[in-house]
LUMTIPA-961284 format. One record per residue (C-alpha): residue number from 1; x, y, z. Coordinates in pm, whole numbers. Layout:
r k->NUM	xx->X	yy->Y	zz->Z .
...
//
This chain:
r k->1	xx->3590	yy->-824	zz->-171 .
r k->2	xx->3546	yy->-450	zz->-221 .
r k->3	xx->3545	yy->-506	zz->-598 .
r k->4	xx->3277	yy->-771	zz->-554 .
r k->5	xx->3066	yy->-528	zz->-349 .
r k->6	xx->3123	yy->-252	zz->-606 .
r k->7	xx->2992	yy->-484	zz->-879 .
r k->8	xx->2690	yy->-568	zz->-667 .
r k->9	xx->2625	yy->-193	zz->-615 .
r k->10	xx->2637	yy->-136	zz->-991 .
r k->11	xx->2396	yy->-422	zz->-1047 .
r k->12	xx->2150	yy->-289	zz->-789 .
r k->13	xx->2176	yy->69	zz->-923 .
r k->14	xx->2117	yy->-52	zz->-1277 .
r k->15	xx->1820	yy->-267	zz->-1171 .
r k->16	xx->1665	yy->14	zz->-978 .
r k->17	xx->1711	yy->264	zz->-1259 .
r k->18	xx->1568	yy->29	zz->-1520 .
r k->19	xx->1270	yy->-46	zz->-1295 .
r k->20	xx->1194	yy->324	zz->-1233 .
r k->21	xx->1223	yy->406	zz->-1602 .
r k->22	xx->1002	yy->122	zz->-1704 .
r k->23	xx->752	yy->222	zz->-1437 .
r k->24	xx->749	yy->572	zz->-1579 .
r k->25	xx->692	yy->440	zz->-1931 .
r k->26	xx->387	yy->233	zz->-1851 .
r k->27	xx->370	yy->140	zz->-1488 .
r k->28	xx->64	yy->350	zz->-1394 .
r k->29	xx->-141	yy->199	zz->-1676 .
r k->30	xx->-31	yy->-150	zz->-1589 .
r k->31	xx->-103	yy->-99	zz->-1219 .
r k->32	xx->-452	yy->29	zz->-1300 .
r k->33	xx->-509	yy->-283	zz->-1503 .
r k->34	xx->-366	yy->-486	zz->-1221 .
r k->35	xx->-624	yy->-355	zz->-977 .
r k->36	xx->-900	yy->-484	zz->-1210 .
r k->37	xx->-757	yy->-837	zz->-1235 .
r k->38	xx->-954	yy->-965	zz->-941 .
r k->39	xx->-1176	yy->-1240	zz->-1074 .
r k->40	xx->-1012	yy->-1566	zz->-974 .
r k->41	xx->-668	yy->-1668	zz->-850 .
r k->42	xx->-545	yy->-1791	zz->-1191 .
r k->43	xx->-615	yy->-1454	zz->-1358 .
r k->44	xx->-461	yy->-1270	zz->-1058 .
r k->45	xx->-144	yy->-1484	zz->-1071 .
r k->46	xx->-82	yy->-1416	zz->-1442 .
r k->47	xx->-172	yy->-1048	zz->-1405 .
r k->48	xx->90	yy->-1015	zz->-1136 .
r k->49	xx->342	yy->-1206	zz->-1346 .
r k->50	xx->285	yy->-992	zz->-1660 .
r k->51	xx->290	yy->-650	zz->-1489 .
r k->52	xx->607	yy->-729	zz->-1296 .
r k->53	xx->776	yy->-871	zz->-1604 .
r k->54	xx->742	yy->-520	zz->-1751 .
r k->55	xx->823	yy->-300	zz->-1449 .
r k->56	xx->1079	yy->-543	zz->-1304 .
r k->57	xx->1037	yy->-492	zz->-934 .
r k->58	xx->876	yy->-801	zz->-774 .
r k->59	xx->920	yy->-677	zz->-417 .
r k->60	xx->770	yy->-334	zz->-495 .
r k->61	xx->481	yy->-500	zz->-676 .
r k->62	xx->404	yy->-723	zz->-380 .
r k->63	xx->389	yy->-416	zz->-157 .
r k->64	xx->146	yy->-262	zz->-412 .
r k->65	xx->-70	yy->-576	zz->-388 .
r k->66	xx->-70	yy->-544	zz->-10 .
r k->67	xx->-201	yy->-189	zz->-41 .
r k->68	xx->-471	yy->-304	zz->-286 .
r k->69	xx->-585	yy->-575	zz->-37 .
r k->70	xx->-578	yy->-321	zz->247 .
r k->71	xx->-798	yy->-93	zz->42 .
r k->72	xx->-1051	yy->-369	zz->-16 .
r k->73	xx->-987	yy->-376	zz->-391 .
r k->74	xx->-842	yy->-730	zz->-382 .
r k->75	xx->-953	yy->-1026	zz->-173 .
r k->76	xx->-687	yy->-1218	zz->21 .
r k->77	xx->-699	yy->-1513	zz->-221 .
r k->78	xx->-642	yy->-1298	zz->-530 .
r k->79	xx->-388	yy->-1088	zz->-345 .
r k->80	xx->-186	yy->-1394	zz->-252 .
r k->81	xx->-196	yy->-1531	zz->-608 .
r k->82	xx->-97	yy->-1189	zz->-746 .
r k->83	xx->199	yy->-1168	zz->-503 .
r k->84	xx->326	yy->-1507	zz->-610 .
r k->85	xx->293	yy->-1409	zz->-973 .
r k->86	xx->471	yy->-1082	zz->-917 .
r k->87	xx->782	yy->-1250	zz->-780 .
r k->88	xx->791	yy->-1491	zz->-1076 .
r k->89	xx->760	yy->-1200	zz->-1316 .
r k->90	xx->1045	yy->-1020	zz->-1147 .
r k->91	xx->1290	yy->-1292	zz->-1246 .
r k->92	xx->1303	yy->-1162	zz->-1607 .
r k->93	xx->1590	yy->-927	zz->-1518 .
r k->94	xx->1817	yy->-1218	zz->-1434 .
r k->95	xx->1723	yy->-1391	zz->-1757 .
r k->96	xx->1842	yy->-1081	zz->-1940 .
r k->97	xx->2165	yy->-1083	zz->-1739 .
r k->98	xx->2228	yy->-1446	zz->-1834 .
r k->99	xx->2277	yy->-1347	zz->-2197 .
r k->100	xx->2623	yy->-1238	zz->-2082 .
r k->101	xx->2669	yy->-954	zz->-2329 .
r k->102	xx->2920	yy->-807	zz->-2092 .
r k->103	xx->3152	yy->-680	zz->-2368 .
r k->104	xx->2866	yy->-452	zz->-2481 .
r k->105	xx->2773	yy->-326	zz->-2135 .
r k->106	xx->2951	yy->11	zz->-2174 .
r k->107	xx->2818	yy->79	zz->-2524 .
r k->108	xx->2466	yy->-11	zz->-2397 .
r k->109	xx->2509	yy->246	zz->-2116 .
r k->110	xx->2631	yy->506	zz->-2360 .
r k->111	xx->2342	yy->451	zz->-2601 .
r k->112	xx->2094	yy->469	zz->-2313 .
r k->113	xx->2246	yy->781	zz->-2164 .
r k->114	xx->2257	yy->979	zz->-2488 .
r k->115	xx->1905	yy->862	zz->-2582 .
r k->116	xx->1779	yy->985	zz->-2242 .
r k->117	xx->1900	yy->1339	zz->-2331 .
r k->118	xx->1625	yy->1356	zz->-2594 .
r k->119	xx->1299	yy->1421	zz->-2417 .
r k->120	xx->1077	yy->1177	zz->-2614 .
r k->121	xx->1325	yy->893	zz->-2537 .
r k->122	xx->1410	yy->1001	zz->-2185 .
r k->123	xx->1251	yy->709	zz->-1993 .
r k->124	xx->1340	yy->453	zz->-2258 .
r k->125	xx->1701	yy->570	zz->-2261 .
r k->126	xx->1722	yy->552	zz->-1884 .
r k->127	xx->1588	yy->195	zz->-1897 .
r k->128	xx->1851	yy->94	zz->-2150 .
r k->129	xx->2128	yy->256	zz->-1944 .
r k->130	xx->2001	yy->74	zz->-1634 .
r k->131	xx->2017	yy->-259	zz->-1816 .
r k->132	xx->2369	yy->-180	zz->-1927 .
r k->133	xx->2462	yy->-97	zz->-1565 .
r k->134	xx->2339	yy->-432	zz->-1430 .
r k->135	xx->2526	yy->-611	zz->-1707 .
r k->136	xx->2841	yy->-421	zz->-1608 .
r k->137	xx->2783	yy->-495	zz->-1240 .
r k->138	xx->2750	yy->-867	zz->-1301 .
r k->139	xx->3064	yy->-863	zz->-1513 .
r k->140	xx->3257	yy->-692	zz->-1232 .
r k->141	xx->3129	yy->-944	zz->-977 .
r k->142	xx->3235	yy->-1243	zz->-1192 .
r k->143	xx->3585	yy->-1099	zz->-1255 .
r k->144	xx->3624	yy->-1028	zz->-887 .
r k->145	xx->3567	yy->-1391	zz->-807 .
r k->146	xx->3837	yy->-1548	zz->-1024 .
r k->147	xx->4107	yy->-1750	zz->-840 .
r k->148	xx->4359	yy->-1481	zz->-934 .
r k->149	xx->4172	yy->-1210	zz->-750 .
r k->150	xx->4061	yy->-1413	zz->-445 .
r k->151	xx->4286	yy->-1608	zz->-206 .
r k->152	xx->4251	yy->-1964	zz->-77 .
r k->153	xx->4084	yy->-1853	zz->246 .
r k->154	xx->3782	yy->-1728	zz->63 .
r k->155	xx->3757	yy->-2055	zz->-129 .
r k->156	xx->3774	yy->-2249	zz->200 .
r k->157	xx->3491	yy->-2038	zz->338 .
r k->158	xx->3285	yy->-2083	zz->24 .
r k->159	xx->3342	yy->-2462	zz->29 .
r k->160	xx->3226	yy->-2478	zz->389 .
r k->161	xx->2903	yy->-2284	zz->316 .
r k->162	xx->2837	yy->-2456	zz->-20 .
r k->163	xx->2866	yy->-2798	zz->152 .
r k->164	xx->2560	yy->-2716	zz->364 .
r k->165	xx->2252	yy->-2609	zz->150 .
r k->166	xx->2075	yy->-2479	zz->465 .
r k->167	xx->2362	yy->-2240	zz->533 .
r k->168	xx->2373	yy->-2120	zz->173 .
r k->169	xx->1994	yy->-2072	zz->167 .
r k->170	xx->2003	yy->-1895	zz->503 .
r k->171	xx->2272	yy->-1652	zz->390 .
r k->172	xx->2082	yy->-1578	zz->70 .
r k->173	xx->1765	yy->-1522	zz->272 .
r k->174	xx->1933	yy->-1271	zz->503 .
r k->175	xx->2102	yy->-1096	zz->218 .
r k->176	xx->1774	yy->-1066	zz->20 .
r k->177	xx->1583	yy->-934	zz->321 .
r k->178	xx->1853	yy->-667	zz->371 .
r k->179	xx->1875	yy->-544	zz->7 .
r k->180	xx->1506	yy->-605	zz->-77 .
r k->181	xx->1599	yy->-784	zz->-398 .
r k->182	xx->1592	yy->-1158	zz->-475 .
r k->183	xx->1749	yy->-1077	zz->-814 .
r k->184	xx->2051	yy->-936	zz->-636 .
r k->185	xx->2097	yy->-1256	zz->-431 .
r k->186	xx->2045	yy->-1475	zz->-741 .
r k->187	xx->2294	yy->-1257	zz->-933 .
r k->188	xx->2553	yy->-1312	zz->-660 .
r k->189	xx->2496	yy->-1686	zz->-685 .
r k->190	xx->2527	yy->-1666	zz->-1064 .
r k->191	xx->2855	yy->-1477	zz->-1032 .
r k->192	xx->2997	yy->-1734	zz->-789 .
r k->193	xx->2884	yy->-2027	zz->-1010 .
r k->194	xx->3007	yy->-1874	zz->-1334 .
r k->195	xx->3345	yy->-1809	zz->-1168 .
r k->196	xx->3360	yy->-2176	zz->-1068 .
r k->197	xx->3364	yy->-2095	zz->-692 .
r k->198	xx->3053	yy->-2292	zz->-602 .
r k->199	xx->2872	yy->-2600	zz->-743 .
r k->200	xx->2525	yy->-2574	zz->-905 .
r k->201	xx->2357	yy->-2723	zz->-598 .
r k->202	xx->2482	yy->-2437	zz->-385 .
r k->203	xx->2363	yy->-2187	zz->-648 .
r k->204	xx->2018	yy->-2345	zz->-635 .
r k->205	xx->2010	yy->-2331	zz->-257 .
r k->206	xx->2091	yy->-1959	zz->-278 .
r k->207	xx->1802	yy->-1913	zz->-526 .
r k->208	xx->1566	yy->-2081	zz->-279 .
r k->209	xx->1687	yy->-1865	zz->8 .
r k->210	xx->1645	yy->-1554	zz->-204 .
r k->211	xx->1283	yy->-1654	zz->-291 .
r k->212	xx->1197	yy->-1688	zz->78 .
r k->213	xx->1386	yy->-1373	zz->176 .
r k->214	xx->1192	yy->-1156	zz->-69 .
r k->215	xx->870	yy->-1219	zz->128 .
r k->216	xx->1000	yy->-1026	zz->432 .
r k->217	xx->956	yy->-678	zz->280 .
r k->218	xx->582	yy->-713	zz->216 .
r k->219	xx->553	yy->-875	zz->560 .
r k->220	xx->696	yy->-565	zz->718 .
r k->221	xx->477	yy->-342	zz->500 .
r k->222	xx->165	yy->-525	zz->619 .
r k->223	xx->241	yy->-512	zz->992 .
r k->224	xx->20	yy->-214	zz->1061 .
r k->225	xx->-244	yy->-308	zz->805 .
r k->226	xx->-572	yy->-490	zz->847 .
r k->227	xx->-612	yy->-867	zz->880 .
r k->228	xx->-668	yy->-930	zz->508 .
r k->229	xx->-337	yy->-762	zz->408 .
r k->230	xx->-147	yy->-941	zz->685 .
r k->231	xx->-290	yy->-1272	zz->572 .
r k->232	xx->-155	yy->-1217	zz->219 .
r k->233	xx->194	yy->-1131	zz->344 .
r k->234	xx->211	yy->-1417	zz->593 .
r k->235	xx->56	yy->-1661	zz->335 .
r k->236	xx->328	yy->-1569	zz->86 .
r k->237	xx->601	yy->-1632	zz->345 .
r k->238	xx->449	yy->-1964	zz->458 .
r k->239	xx->404	yy->-2099	zz->109 .
r k->240	xx->751	yy->-1997	zz->-15 .
r k->241	xx->917	yy->-2138	zz->306 .
r k->242	xx->732	yy->-2471	zz->272 .
r k->243	xx->804	yy->-2501	zz->-105 .
r k->244	xx->1163	yy->-2396	zz->-40 .
r k->245	xx->1211	yy->-2662	zz->222 .
r k->246	xx->1083	yy->-2929	zz->-21 .
r k->247	xx->1323	yy->-2797	zz->-287 .
r k->248	xx->1616	yy->-2816	zz->-49 .
r k->249	xx->1531	yy->-3176	zz->32 .
r k->250	xx->1524	yy->-3255	zz->-341 .
r k->251	xx->1824	yy->-3037	zz->-426 .
r k->252	xx->2035	yy->-3307	zz->-603 .
r k->253	xx->1765	yy->-3425	zz->-851 .
r k->254	xx->1655	yy->-3065	zz->-910 .
r k->255	xx->2007	yy->-2954	zz->-992 .
r k->256	xx->2033	yy->-3244	zz->-1232 .
r k->257	xx->1706	yy->-3132	zz->-1399 .
r k->258	xx->1833	yy->-2776	zz->-1430 .
r k->259	xx->2161	yy->-2892	zz->-1581 .
r k->260	xx->1968	yy->-3111	zz->-1825 .
r k->261	xx->1791	yy->-2802	zz->-1961 .
r k->262	xx->2130	yy->-2693	zz->-2092 .
r k->263	xx->2256	yy->-2342	zz->-2146 .
r k->264	xx->2552	yy->-2164	zz->-2004 .
r k->265	xx->2636	yy->-2153	zz->-1631 .
r k->266	xx->2467	yy->-1817	zz->-1600 .
r k->267	xx->2157	yy->-1940	zz->-1784 .
r k->268	xx->2129	yy->-2236	zz->-1549 .
r k->269	xx->2107	yy->-2011	zz->-1242 .
r k->270	xx->1866	yy->-1778	zz->-1418 .
r k->271	xx->1648	yy->-2074	zz->-1512 .
r k->272	xx->1648	yy->-2209	zz->-1163 .
r k->273	xx->1554	yy->-1867	zz->-1032 .
r k->274	xx->1258	yy->-1833	zz->-1276 .
r k->275	xx->1138	yy->-2193	zz->-1257 .
r k->276	xx->1142	yy->-2211	zz->-880 .
r k->277	xx->926	yy->-1900	zz->-841 .
r k->278	xx->699	yy->-1986	zz->-1137 .
r k->279	xx->638	yy->-2346	zz->-1025 .
r k->280	xx->592	yy->-2245	zz->-660 .
r k->281	xx->314	yy->-2002	zz->-772 .
r k->282	xx->146	yy->-2242	zz->-1012 .
r k->283	xx->146	yy->-2527	zz->-759 .
r k->284	xx->0	yy->-2292	zz->-500 .
r k->285	xx->-308	yy->-2193	zz->-702 .
r k->286	xx->-537	yy->-2491	zz->-619 .
r k->287	xx->-436	yy->-2465	zz->-245 .
r k->288	xx->-483	yy->-2091	zz->-205 .
r k->289	xx->-849	yy->-2111	zz->-85 .
r k->290	xx->-753	yy->-2365	zz->185 .
r k->291	xx->-445	yy->-2158	zz->279 .
r k->292	xx->-659	yy->-1845	zz->311 .
r k->293	xx->-899	yy->-2032	zz->546 .
r k->294	xx->-603	yy->-2139	zz->754 .
r k->295	xx->-479	yy->-1780	zz->766 .
r k->296	xx->-821	yy->-1655	zz->871 .
r k->297	xx->-792	yy->-1876	zz->1183 .
r k->298	xx->-435	yy->-1766	zz->1247 .
r k->299	xx->-508	yy->-1395	zz->1192 .
r k->300	xx->-868	yy->-1324	zz->1288 .
r k->301	xx->-1016	yy->-977	zz->1234 .
r k->302	xx->-913	yy->-725	zz->1495 .
r k->303	xx->-1187	yy->-611	zz->1732 .
r k->304	xx->-1392	yy->-347	zz->1557 .
r k->305	xx->-1242	yy->-422	zz->1213 .
r k->306	xx->-1450	yy->-302	zz->921 .
r k->307	xx->-1466	yy->-392	zz->555 .
r k->308	xx->-1676	yy->-257	zz->265 .
r k->309	xx->-2026	yy->-399	zz->283 .
r k->310	xx->-2182	yy->-293	zz->-49 .
r k->311	xx->-1897	yy->-271	zz->-303 .
r k->312	xx->-1924	yy->-547	zz->-557 .
r k->313	xx->-1666	yy->-650	zz->-821 .
r k->314	xx->-1935	yy->-789	zz->-1047 .
r k->315	xx->-2119	yy->-460	zz->-1049 .
r k->316	xx->-1830	yy->-276	zz->-1209 .
r k->317	xx->-1949	yy->-404	zz->-1542 .
r k->318	xx->-2274	yy->-206	zz->-1492 .
r k->319	xx->-2167	yy->156	zz->-1403 .
r k->320	xx->-2517	yy->259	zz->-1281 .
r k->321	xx->-2533	yy->-29	zz->-1033 .
r k->322	xx->-2175	yy->20	zz->-920 .
r k->323	xx->-2233	yy->390	zz->-857 .
r k->324	xx->-2548	yy->309	zz->-658 .
r k->325	xx->-2353	yy->62	zz->-441 .
r k->326	xx->-2074	yy->310	zz->-387 .
r k->327	xx->-2335	yy->566	zz->-271 .
r k->328	xx->-2469	yy->317	zz->-16 .
r k->329	xx->-2113	yy->267	zz->117 .
r k->330	xx->-2073	yy->643	zz->144 .
r k->331	xx->-2392	yy->661	zz->348 .
r k->332	xx->-2251	yy->389	zz->570 .
r k->333	xx->-1938	yy->604	zz->620 .
r k->334	xx->-2161	yy->894	zz->721 .
r k->335	xx->-2313	yy->676	zz->994 .
r k->336	xx->-1966	yy->624	zz->1147 .
r k->337	xx->-1895	yy->1002	zz->1131 .
r k->338	xx->-2225	yy->1074	zz->1295 .
r k->339	xx->-2145	yy->832	zz->1575 .
r k->340	xx->-1815	yy->1012	zz->1629 .
r k->341	xx->-1989	yy->1347	zz->1654 .
r k->342	xx->-2240	yy->1210	zz->1906 .
r k->343	xx->-1947	yy->1112	zz->2127 .
r k->344	xx->-1793	yy->1458	zz->2084 .
r k->345	xx->-2119	yy->1629	zz->2192 .
r k->346	xx->-2140	yy->1416	zz->2509 .
r k->347	xx->-1770	yy->1491	zz->2582 .
r k->348	xx->-1821	yy->1868	zz->2562 .
r k->349	xx->-2129	yy->1842	zz->2786 .
r k->350	xx->-1969	yy->1620	zz->3049 .
r k->351	xx->-1607	yy->1734	zz->3036 .
r k->352	xx->-1465	yy->1395	zz->2928 .
r k->353	xx->-1512	yy->1159	zz->2634 .
r k->354	xx->-1396	yy->824	zz->2497 .
r k->355	xx->-1112	yy->936	zz->2271 .
r k->356	xx->-1004	yy->580	zz->2204 .
r k->357	xx->-1346	yy->487	zz->2060 .
r k->358	xx->-1345	yy->797	zz->1840 .
r k->359	xx->-996	yy->716	zz->1707 .
r k->360	xx->-1105	yy->357	zz->1637 .
r k->361	xx->-1410	yy->483	zz->1450 .
r k->362	xx->-1198	yy->727	zz->1259 .
r k->363	xx->-977	yy->438	zz->1142 .
r k->364	xx->-1293	yy->270	zz->1013 .
r k->365	xx->-1387	yy->585	zz->826 .
r k->366	xx->-1036	yy->605	zz->674 .
r k->367	xx->-1045	yy->238	zz->559 .
r k->368	xx->-1390	yy->259	zz->414 .
r k->369	xx->-1316	yy->587	zz->239 .
r k->370	xx->-1000	yy->443	zz->89 .
r k->371	xx->-1197	yy->145	zz->-36 .
r k->372	xx->-1469	yy->365	zz->-190 .
r k->373	xx->-1205	yy->586	zz->-355 .
r k->374	xx->-1025	yy->287	zz->-508 .
r k->375	xx->-1357	yy->145	zz->-623 .
r k->376	xx->-1467	yy->472	zz->-781 .
r k->377	xx->-1128	yy->519	zz->-944 .
r k->378	xx->-1168	yy->183	zz->-1120 .
r k->379	xx->-1527	yy->275	zz->-1217 .
r k->380	xx->-1398	yy->609	zz->-1357 .
r k->381	xx->-1140	yy->424	zz->-1569 .
r k->382	xx->-1427	yy->237	zz->-1728 .
r k->383	xx->-1607	yy->559	zz->-1819 .
r k->384	xx->-1798	yy->629	zz->-1497 .
r k->385	xx->-1829	yy->996	zz->-1586 .
r k->386	xx->-1904	yy->1310	zz->-1383 .
r k->387	xx->-2118	yy->1127	zz->-1129 .
r k->388	xx->-1810	yy->940	zz->-1010 .
r k->389	xx->-1624	yy->1266	zz->-954 .
r k->390	xx->-1908	yy->1406	zz->-743 .
r k->391	xx->-1922	yy->1097	zz->-525 .
r k->392	xx->-1545	yy->1102	zz->-480 .
r k->393	xx->-1566	yy->1460	zz->-356 .
r k->394	xx->-1844	yy->1366	zz->-114 .
r k->395	xx->-1643	yy->1078	zz->27 .
r k->396	xx->-1350	yy->1309	zz->78 .
r k->397	xx->-1562	yy->1559	zz->275 .
r k->398	xx->-1678	yy->1283	zz->509 .
r k->399	xx->-1318	yy->1185	zz->580 .
r k->400	xx->-1229	yy->1549	zz->657 .
r k->401	xx->-1522	yy->1569	zz->897 .
r k->402	xx->-1393	yy->1263	zz->1084 .
r k->403	xx->-1049	yy->1424	zz->1111 .
r k->404	xx->-1196	yy->1740	zz->1264 .
r k->405	xx->-1410	yy->1545	zz->1516 .
r k->406	xx->-1106	yy->1353	zz->1633 .
r k->407	xx->-923	yy->1686	zz->1673 .
r k->408	xx->-1208	yy->1821	zz->1884 .
r k->409	xx->-1194	yy->1519	zz->2118 .
r k->410	xx->-815	yy->1548	zz->2144 .
r k->411	xx->-848	yy->1910	zz->2249 .
r k->412	xx->-1098	yy->1809	zz->2521 .
r k->413	xx->-878	yy->1519	zz->2635 .
r k->414	xx->-568	yy->1743	zz->2659 .
r k->415	xx->-760	yy->1984	zz->2879 .
r k->416	xx->-874	yy->1700	zz->3110 .
r k->417	xx->-518	yy->1562	zz->3141 .
r k->418	xx->-395	yy->1912	zz->3241 .
r k->419	xx->-656	yy->1923	zz->3516 .
r k->420	xx->-821	yy->2233	zz->3371 .
r k->421	xx->-1195	yy->2307	zz->3351 .
r k->422	xx->-1401	yy->2555	zz->3154 .
r k->423	xx->-1616	yy->2809	zz->3330 .
r k->424	xx->-1980	yy->2700	zz->3362 .
r k->425	xx->-2085	yy->2952	zz->3099 .
r k->426	xx->-1802	yy->2842	zz->2866 .
r k->427	xx->-1887	yy->2473	zz->2904 .
r k->428	xx->-2251	yy->2543	zz->2835 .
r k->429	xx->-2175	yy->2752	zz->2527 .
r k->430	xx->-1937	yy->2487	zz->2381 .
r k->431	xx->-2193	yy->2213	zz->2447 .
r k->432	xx->-2472	yy->2414	zz->2284 .
r k->433	xx->-2255	yy->2496	zz->1983 .
r k->434	xx->-2154	yy->2131	zz->1934 .
r k->435	xx->-2519	yy->2027	zz->1956 .
r k->436	xx->-2613	yy->2290	zz->1697 .
r k->437	xx->-2344	yy->2164	zz->1458 .
r k->438	xx->-2442	yy->1806	zz->1528 .
r k->439	xx->-2807	yy->1878	zz->1443 .
r k->440	xx->-2707	yy->2029	zz->1114 .
r k->441	xx->-2489	yy->1729	zz->1043 .
r k->442	xx->-2779	yy->1492	zz->1110 .
r k->443	xx->-2998	yy->1677	zz->865 .
r k->444	xx->-2721	yy->1681	zz->596 .
r k->445	xx->-2670	yy->1306	zz->643 .
r k->446	xx->-3042	yy->1243	zz->628 .
r k->447	xx->-3049	yy->1429	zz->296 .
r k->448	xx->-2758	yy->1211	zz->178 .
r k->449	xx->-2937	yy->889	zz->279 .
r k->450	xx->-3275	yy->986	zz->135 .
r k->451	xx->-3178	yy->1202	zz->-163 .
r k->452	xx->-3373	yy->1498	zz->-14 .
r k->453	xx->-3228	yy->1794	zz->-209 .
r k->454	xx->-3458	yy->2045	zz->-34 .
r k->455	xx->-3328	yy->1941	zz->306 .
r k->456	xx->-2968	yy->1965	zz->181 .
r k->457	xx->-3040	yy->2318	zz->42 .
r k->458	xx->-3174	yy->2423	zz->384 .
r k->459	xx->-2854	yy->2312	zz->550 .
r k->460	xx->-2651	yy->2512	zz->302 .
r k->461	xx->-2871	yy->2824	zz->343 .
r k->462	xx->-2836	yy->2814	zz->727 .
r k->463	xx->-2453	yy->2836	zz->722 .
r k->464	xx->-2433	yy->3216	zz->757 .
r k->465	xx->-2651	yy->3209	zz->1073 .
r k->466	xx->-2440	yy->2939	zz->1234 .
r k->467	xx->-2122	yy->3120	zz->1141 .
r k->468	xx->-2256	yy->3439	zz->1304 .
r k->469	xx->-2363	yy->3240	zz->1610 .
r k->470	xx->-2014	yy->3095	zz->1659 .
r k->471	xx->-1862	yy->3443	zz->1623 .
r k->472	xx->-2095	yy->3560	zz->1892 .
r k->473	xx->-1973	yy->3288	zz->2126 .
r k->474	xx->-1616	yy->3397	zz->2066 .
r k->475	xx->-1703	yy->3749	zz->2161 .
r k->476	xx->-1876	yy->3624	zz->2478 .
r k->477	xx->-1564	yy->3434	zz->2580 .
r k->478	xx->-1348	yy->3744	zz->2526 .
r k->479	xx->-1587	yy->3941	zz->2748 .
r k->480	xx->-1534	yy->3694	zz->3026 .
r k->481	xx->-1162	yy->3731	zz->2986 .
r k->482	xx->-1198	yy->4106	zz->3032 .
r k->483	xx->-1386	yy->4044	zz->3356 .
r k->484	xx->-1077	yy->3856	zz->3482 .
r k->485	xx->-1227	yy->3516	zz->3550 .
r k->486	xx->-935	yy->3279	zz->3633 .
r k->487	xx->-1093	yy->2966	zz->3477 .
r k->488	xx->-1153	yy->3162	zz->3156 .
r k->489	xx->-791	yy->3276	zz->3144 .
r k->490	xx->-657	yy->2923	zz->3207 .
r k->491	xx->-867	yy->2767	zz->2929 .
r k->492	xx->-878	yy->3058	zz->2685 .
r k->493	xx->-662	yy->2904	zz->2413 .
r k->494	xx->-849	yy->2569	zz->2435 .
r k->495	xx->-1186	yy->2742	zz->2428 .
r k->496	xx->-1105	yy->2944	zz->2118 .
r k->497	xx->-944	yy->2643	zz->1947 .
r k->498	xx->-1258	yy->2437	zz->2005 .
r k->499	xx->-1484	yy->2711	zz->1872 .
r k->500	xx->-1261	yy->2730	zz->1561 .
r k->501	xx->-1279	yy->2352	zz->1516 .
r k->502	xx->-1659	yy->2363	zz->1549 .
r k->503	xx->-1666	yy->2642	zz->1284 .
r k->504	xx->-1455	yy->2422	zz->1051 .
r k->505	xx->-1683	yy->2126	zz->1121 .
r k->506	xx->-1989	yy->2331	zz->1037 .
r k->507	xx->-1825	yy->2451	zz->711 .
r k->508	xx->-1754	yy->2087	zz->627 .
r k->509	xx->-2118	yy->1994	zz->702 .
r k->510	xx->-2224	yy->2267	zz->461 .
r k->511	xx->-1995	yy->2131	zz->189 .
r k->512	xx->-2139	yy->1781	zz->244 .
r k->513	xx->-2485	yy->1927	zz->188 .
r k->514	xx->-2360	yy->2097	zz->-128 .
r k->515	xx->-2216	yy->1767	zz->-251 .
r k->516	xx->-2547	yy->1598	zz->-176 .
r k->517	xx->-2723	yy->1856	zz->-395 .
r k->518	xx->-2468	yy->1789	zz->-672 .
r k->519	xx->-2498	yy->1409	zz->-648 .
r k->520	xx->-2875	yy->1401	zz->-657 .
r k->521	xx->-2949	yy->1715	zz->-852 .
r k->522	xx->-2674	yy->1734	zz->-1106 .
r k->523	xx->-2524	yy->2063	zz->-984 .
r k->524	xx->-2150	yy->2119	zz->-948 .
r k->525	xx->-2161	yy->2132	zz->-567 .
r k->526	xx->-1929	yy->2434	zz->-552 .
r k->527	xx->-1919	yy->2629	zz->-231 .
//
């Protein structure tokens, strides 16, 4: 048993190393192309299949798809199709293993290792060495399962499990969910079948269980994501489970069909693994729109959920239009940031504020900013130019502003929970300072929405006065400390922290105004 597990470990190490090396060779380019394959479920399915056939990590690719859906780059329908395609593409590794060139595993590892020592061939050599390792691992597993190395008790246990396809599928499902690799579970089934320890029907049942088990990793990855991403993960699980149940009911004729295709015992399991995932994906394509509608009823948008309003896939073919739409989305983000600051100003005036609503709004800012950044990154890859860079910087400044506003509210909330209160003068000063920064923010955002460069320049020019004003407030607070006021002593750290946060906020507002000048006027926007 330990030898069997050792062989499995070698297989997983080799698969992981080959996947990482192939990713380094061309994964980033392929993933960028993947993010653009969004027009229709058929195109998305084959894009997922092709990219994963190269990088050889179906589970990792489905998690990538989840992140693209979460960012608003992919719709749920295309994301689901791409996930199904990714798992089908990931079966290529087992097809390679089925060639059974086990006698050459060690030479392959040696060639790969020594090639990796030469810098130009480093990643290619590591990929070759990884392939050799998973050949070696599979060879070790098969040899560990011969009757000479395993006793009759193990065969009795295998016979009991193999006699019940549901048990075999269930074990493969659990195993795949634990190791995050359907190829590993299918390789185990291949080893058992090649060694003559289980019939083909049991091997096929394991392949079905592995295909369902591989959907659990993206499901976990999507748990904290938005509704669209969770729909993709759940839809993948539902479809694979339903298709798998049908396959288990038709196991006998399916095993006959696989055997009729011919090939070695190893090739039969590899073919079953590829065909199940490929056919499951292709059959799903016409039903994906209906499945997405069902998922929308099962997983409605959370209260307050937000998605990009202006970003258009079709507009990417016209850079000027796409840039204009991205700018409108950035203005929309600024509206959320301004709403957060309005809440903060009220909180400082009244001594309490709705921290939960500010945090909810910050999450909206984060999601919209992520979507804008992904959209602009795709536009840049199509030759968007310097204007894209300027808008990316502007979106980043807005996200930083939202972070600082949340921090300001958390400082106020902490003070309230501790039962502490500012002195009347201190409260008035903080309220006035927040209102002053808020006013400058409103003017900067008006300049952003209207393209008023003159107004943006005024905001930039006023920064030194505001900075001096905030410094004056810090000195006033220190003077009250010298007078020995107890409320000033108790809240001194919080007071100074809030003044510092307001100073950072005002500096961010100034940078936003500078970015507005750069976006509309063609400057560099440097501080």
